C-alpha angles and dihedrals in degrees: 000000000000124000129201131175131222100216109219102140112244090002096054115134140185131249113210117198124187147096121284095015092135089074096047104101093183090068093058104039098070090058099049110086101183140025097267127084130177116199112202116195139141135251093261097051098035097073090049106043113002095090092051093052092043089055091047089055095050110150095037124099097253126194118187124208117190113194128192113268125253150044090277088071097050092110146103095276093056092042088056090062089066093051091046091054094046093051095042090055092042097238112187134208092280093060120119123216118210120201109212108181145037132320096294093054092043095050094047095044091050091049091049090050091051091053106035109103086342094299139347132181124274138184126210118224102174117195102183127070092238093053092044094055099035131000099045091059124067107032101262107149132168153099136261129259121206088247096052146358119262092355093143120054149080142252102250123156124219122233091236142350114223112192114192105190090195088075089069091071090081095045116117115239091246089059091048090056090047090055092048089060089069091044091053089049091063091055092048096049103034119003124040091178090057089050089054090050090051091051090053094047106033097117092051090048092051088050089051096240100191099228094043096047092047090052091048092050093048094049092045092050091047092054093046093046090052093050094045091050089055096046115011098174099040097251091142135335096024089072090074086075085073097070106152092001098108090058091037096052089051089054092050093049095046095046094044120261111287099022091095115031113238092248092050091054090046090051092056090040093054090054089053090050090049091050092050091047088054092049089053089054093244097118130026130237092263092056091047093051090047091055094046090048096056093045089053092045089055089060095252131136115259096196133051119249115291091236093062119096132199088252090057090054094047093048095048097039089056089074095047114133091238091064109111125184089349094305121123112225121198134195108234137163127255086183138339103294094018117090129178134187112223146163090192102106137108111256088221089064090052090049090049090051092051092046093049092047091057111014 
């Protein structure tokens, strides 16, 4: 087992990474303050792992909430199911919520924890690659609005993140590729050497080679933990973690949440960010082709959907959370491994990028 720490002073917390951690009771007990626990999962994960976690938590008063699966259900109505269950079972302020599932479950459970009785503890137990390398770490919680992804939520840190790599064995190949989008992102924004390692090992990663995937998860979490420790509430450097996300969130919203997986939209969005960085003269053709190549090798789309127009992008990007004082800010690359967030770009270059992405 590997252990990392997200350094946030009194709110610091560990990330545990290893196989079979779901059955290790001693990892959970230090982070459960009271006698009550509420496990929140979805109807895909529940048949696979809910019984194992329920058994691990024997002796606690455990309530289970099984939500419908998918980004389409990341909304107020589904969130209300968590509150209904907590109130029906009379959970108090010492209760602990446990998110057992992917990014949707983790985001909604964290948001519920931030709201219930003005804040209770929660633990992240991510079961998808994307949630293990990205969404479970850093305290971003929330739900979607029809006008924009993750527009309602809170920064609220978990007590611990427990990553059981064995849960990846049941992950469909499409979900593996979606998770690799976020892994690739870390190499592009922060660590060129890591990107080179990913290029050399992509096939093994797609095949979920245990040693390779564990190493990729650990490095991804280490990079994210470092960025979050420097800028918890995304006032500055943390925004670089959104490479490709402004374009990607627009794709998800236009297509309808759940039609494109988040990682698929991010894959296409990163290629658009690379293209725009090249048009600005910040990266050369070789760097652009390198980025496109690894996105493609991961099994991800490198273009947005054919049905999406430049006008769609402009309309949906206007409500992105990185818009400040009416100015759209984008995460772009000055070089492989060096990301910046900027509003300093010619709108004609943005329009050219959008036009090229979907001529």
